[in-house]
C-alpha positions in Angstrom: -25.1 42.0 111.3 -28.6 41.8 111.3 -29.2 45.4 109.5 -26.7 44.1 106.9 -29.0 41.6 105.9 -32.0 43.6 105.7 -30.3 45.8 103.8 -29.1 43.5 101.2 -32.5 42.2 100.5 -33.8 46.3 99.6 -30.8 46.8 97.3 -30.8 43.7 95.5 -34.4 44.6 95.2 -33.7 48.2 94.2 -30.7 46.6 92.0 -33.6 44.2 89.7 -35.5 47.2 89.5 -33.2 49.1 87.9 -32.7 52.1 90.5 -29.3 51.5 91.3 -26.6 50.9 88.6 -23.6 47.8 88.4 -21.1 50.1 90.3 -23.3 50.7 93.4 -24.4 47.2 93.5 -21.4 46.2 93.2 -19.2 48.5 95.9 -22.4 47.2 98.1 -21.4 43.3 97.6 -17.7 44.3 98.2 -18.3 45.9 101.3 -21.1 43.6 102.9 -18.0 40.8 101.7 -15.6 43.0 104.0 -17.7 43.3 107.0 -18.5 39.3 106.7 -14.9 38.7 106.5 -14.6 41.1 109.4 -16.8 39.5 111.2 -15.6 36.3 110.9 -11.9 37.4 112.1 -13.4 38.5 115.4 -15.5 35.3 115.7 -12.0 33.9 115.5 -10.2 36.3 117.4 -12.8 35.5 120.3 -12.3 31.8 119.9 -8.6 32.3 120.2 -9.3 34.2 123.6 -11.5 31.2 125.4 -12.4 27.7 123.6 -15.9 28.3 122.8 -16.7 32.0 123.3 -17.4 32.5 119.4 -20.9 31.2 119.7 -21.8 33.8 122.8 -20.0 36.5 121.1 -22.3 37.7 118.5 -25.0 37.1 120.7 -23.6 39.4 123.4 -22.9 42.1 120.9 -26.3 42.2 119.3 -27.5 42.9 123.0 -25.4 45.7 124.4 -26.3 46.8 120.5 -29.5 47.1 121.0 -29.6 48.4 124.9 -27.0 51.2 123.3 -29.6 52.0 120.8 -32.3 52.0 123.3 -30.6 53.8 125.7 -29.9 56.5 123.0 -34.1 56.5 122.0 -34.8 57.1 126.1 -32.3 60.1 126.2 -33.9 61.4 123.3 -37.2 61.1 124.8 -36.0 62.9 127.8 -34.4 65.4 125.5 -38.1 66.1 123.4 -40.1 65.9 126.9 -38.0 69.3 128.0 -38.7 70.5 124.6 -42.1 70.2 124.4 -42.8 71.2 128.2 -41.2 74.8 127.4 -43.0 74.9 124.1 -46.0 74.3 125.9 -45.4 76.8 129.3 -44.7 79.5 126.1 -48.4 78.6 124.9 -49.9 78.8 128.0 -48.1 82.2 128.4 -49.6 83.3 125.5 -52.8 82.2 125.9 -52.6 83.9 129.0 -51.8 87.6 128.0 -54.5 87.1 125.1 -57.2 86.4 128.0 -55.7 89.4 130.2 -55.9 91.6 127.3 -59.5 91.0 126.4 -60.4 91.6 130.0 -59.1 94.7 130.5 -60.4 95.7 127.2 -64.5 94.5 128.7 -63.2 96.5 131.9 -62.0 99.6 130.1 -65.7 99.5 128.2 -67.6 99.7 131.3 
């Protein structure tokens, strides 16, 4: 819901500048309206399940979404850490091999 509100400003700015055409802007407005209607339907359904639930529904959904996004970021950091650790090990091994070759050359010359 927040991203939808944020993107509306950008899409409108693009439309005003002429970066997107009437068709794309009209499609966006229609999709935006459909999503708003879906959200209103969810609020009505939440209210029908338990009285007063609708006012808590969207904040809870937002919190769950933010937690999931944070979890994905943390997991991607862990994955990236593993990749970078392996790259580091590979680079260290390359450097060690170069150093060994240079030491063998020096000792062969003596």
